[in-house]
FIMARGU-557658 format. One record per residue (C-alpha): residue in one letter; chain; z negated, x negated, y negated. Coordinates in steps of 0.001 Angstrom, whole numbers, plus 500000, padded with zeros to 6 digits. Each point is the difference from the previous one (the first is absolute). Last residue first. Layout:
// FIMARGU-557658
[rec a; A; [Z; X; Y]]
...
END
This chain:
// FIMARGU-557658
[rec s; A; [482583; 523934; 490013]]
[rec f; A; [502682; 498802; 502420]]
[rec k; A; [502769; 498712; 497708]]
[rec d; A; [497308; 498715; 497616]]
[rec l; A; [498885; 497516; 502703]]
[rec v; A; [503385; 498281; 500040]]
[rec s; A; [500207; 499884; 496182]]
[rec r; A; [496432; 498649; 499709]]
[rec c; A; [500706; 497244; 502530]]
[rec y; A; [503231; 499080; 498185]]
[rec d; A; [498214; 499995; 496649]]
[rec e; A; [497355; 497621; 501380]]
[rec p; A; [502426; 497420; 501395]]
[rec p; A; [500036; 499728; 503804]]
[rec l; A; [497051; 498455; 501857]]
[rec y; A; [501016; 498266; 503222]]
[rec s; A; [496999; 499841; 502334]]
[rec h; A; [502154; 498785; 502925]]
[rec d; A; [499374; 502834; 502457]]
[rec a; A; [499888; 503282; 498096]]
[rec v; A; [501805; 498964; 496802]]
[rec y; A; [502718; 497937; 501687]]
[rec h; A; [500346; 502525; 502835]]
[rec v; A; [500688; 502905; 497648]]
[rec i; A; [502228; 497734; 497897]]
[rec m; A; [502294; 499813; 503060]]
[rec a; A; [501779; 503089; 498611]]
[rec p; A; [501596; 497537; 497574]]
[rec s; A; [499138; 500843; 496427]]
[rec a; A; [501897; 501410; 497033]]
[rec y; A; [498053; 501174; 496935]]
[rec t; A; [501691; 502603; 497837]]
[rec i; A; [499725; 499811; 496221]]
[rec g; A; [500605; 502949; 497667]]
[rec e; A; [496395; 500532; 498932]]
[rec g; A; [498765; 502144; 502884]]
[rec n; A; [499419; 496957; 502213]]
[rec p; A; [502733; 500815; 502519]]
[rec v; A; [499333; 498633; 503505]]
[rec y; A; [502860; 499019; 502293]]
[rec i; A; [499124; 498787; 503506]]
[rec e; A; [502606; 497943; 501813]]
[rec g; A; [501489; 499781; 503440]]
[rec s; A; [499604; 497832; 503061]]
[rec g; A; [497160; 498658; 502146]]
[rec i; A; [497621; 502779; 498919]]
[rec f; A; [500422; 502419; 502928]]
[rec i; A; [497266; 502639; 499863]]
[rec n; A; [498608; 501155; 503369]]
[rec g; A; [496829; 497937; 499681]]
[rec r; A; [500929; 497350; 497483]]
[rec s; A; [503193; 498427; 501207]]
[rec t; A; [501674; 496645; 499346]]
[rec n; A; [496542; 498470; 500523]]
[rec q; A; [500354; 499322; 503726]]
[rec r; A; [503031; 497819; 499305]]
[rec a; A; [497984; 497965; 497475]]
[rec t; A; [497206; 499491; 502533]]
[rec p; A; [502477; 498899; 502693]]
[rec f; A; [501737; 497741; 497422]]
[rec d; A; [496955; 498012; 498936]]
[rec p; A; [497353; 499712; 497251]]
[rec c; A; [501136; 503046; 498016]]
[rec l; A; [501090; 499297; 496429]]
[rec e; A; [503730; 499983; 500717]]
[rec c; A; [499875; 503646; 501076]]
[rec f; A; [503024; 500987; 502084]]
[rec h; A; [502917; 501887; 498468]]
[rec m; A; [502380; 502113; 502052]]
[rec g; A; [503716; 500549; 499621]]
[rec r; A; [501987; 503214; 499557]]
[rec q; A; [498728; 500595; 496466]]
[rec v; A; [497833; 502811; 498666]]
[rec n; A; [500674; 500618; 496293]]
[rec e; A; [497159; 502515; 499903]]
[rec a; A; [496733; 500236; 501898]]
[rec r; A; [498636; 503518; 500544]]
[rec r; A; [497225; 499133; 502476]]
[rec a; A; [499446; 496914; 497843]]
[rec l; A; [498754; 502250; 497181]]
[rec e; A; [497301; 501418; 502273]]
[rec e; A; [498986; 496528; 501110]]
[rec l; A; [499823; 498914; 496355]]
[rec a; A; [497620; 502881; 499267]]
[rec e; A; [497818; 499041; 502975]]
[rec v; A; [499898; 496364; 498909]]
[rec l; A; [499133; 500958; 496414]]
[rec g; A; [497207; 502450; 500859]]
[rec e; A; [497193; 497953; 498473]]
[rec p; A; [501327; 497324; 497683]]
[rec a; A; [501047; 496806; 501767]]
[rec v; A; [497512; 497144; 500186]]
[rec g; A; [501484; 496725; 498865]]
[rec t; A; [503025; 497757; 500239]]
[rec a; A; [502779; 499102; 497582]]
[rec y; A; [502905; 498060; 501504]]
[rec p; A; [500877; 496318; 500439]]
[rec h; A; [503572; 499111; 500982]]
[rec d; A; [501389; 498275; 503115]]
[rec r; A; [498417; 502529; 502400]]
[rec s; A; [502226; 502617; 498413]]
[rec l; A; [499252; 503330; 498364]]
[rec w; A; [502199; 502764; 498566]]
[rec g; A; [496972; 502093; 499018]]
[rec v; A; [501062; 501492; 496678]]
[rec n; A; [503455; 499825; 498462]]
[rec l; A; [500853; 501890; 496820]]
[rec m; A; [502512; 502805; 499619]]
[rec e; A; [502063; 501554; 497226]]
[rec r; A; [501935; 502616; 501963]]
[rec d; A; [503750; 499796; 500575]]
[rec d; A; [499647; 498124; 503292]]
[rec a; A; [501885; 497133; 501630]]
[rec d; A; [498067; 498021; 502612]]
[rec y; A; [497507; 497143; 500018]]
[rec s; A; [500085; 499642; 496202]]
[rec y; A; [496729; 501491; 498770]]
[rec p; A; [498857; 498468; 496717]]
[rec s; A; [496866; 497842; 500375]]
[rec l; A; [496674; 501865; 500079]]
[rec d; A; [498692; 498055; 503002]]
[rec p; A; [502034; 496906; 500772]]
[rec y; A; [502927; 500516; 502386]]
[rec y; A; [500268; 498545; 503508]]
[rec a; A; [502817; 501126; 502279]]
[rec m; A; [499377; 501150; 503536]]
END
């Protein structure tokens, strides 16, 4: 999967919306860590159920310690997160674009997305 810094302009695929990247992680680049807001993982799981821009290939987590672990983490329960993107509008004309794998990054690697992203995800379910 491609690496993009958080809040950089989205360029993975063509889209008419103004979008910013969040959660396009790589083991070769540092990322913010911390305790996720309550309910964030569950909200991301729900969004991943309806992933968009699903590709034919599969992505494996680069942050996992080995390939068998990474392969195991392409699903979260019955939700496939090894392909596809999550789009989250922030209510101010910006849409955040994340790989569906962000669910795993937050839940298992302590990735902490930007505050406005977290708020925008949680607002979709409040």
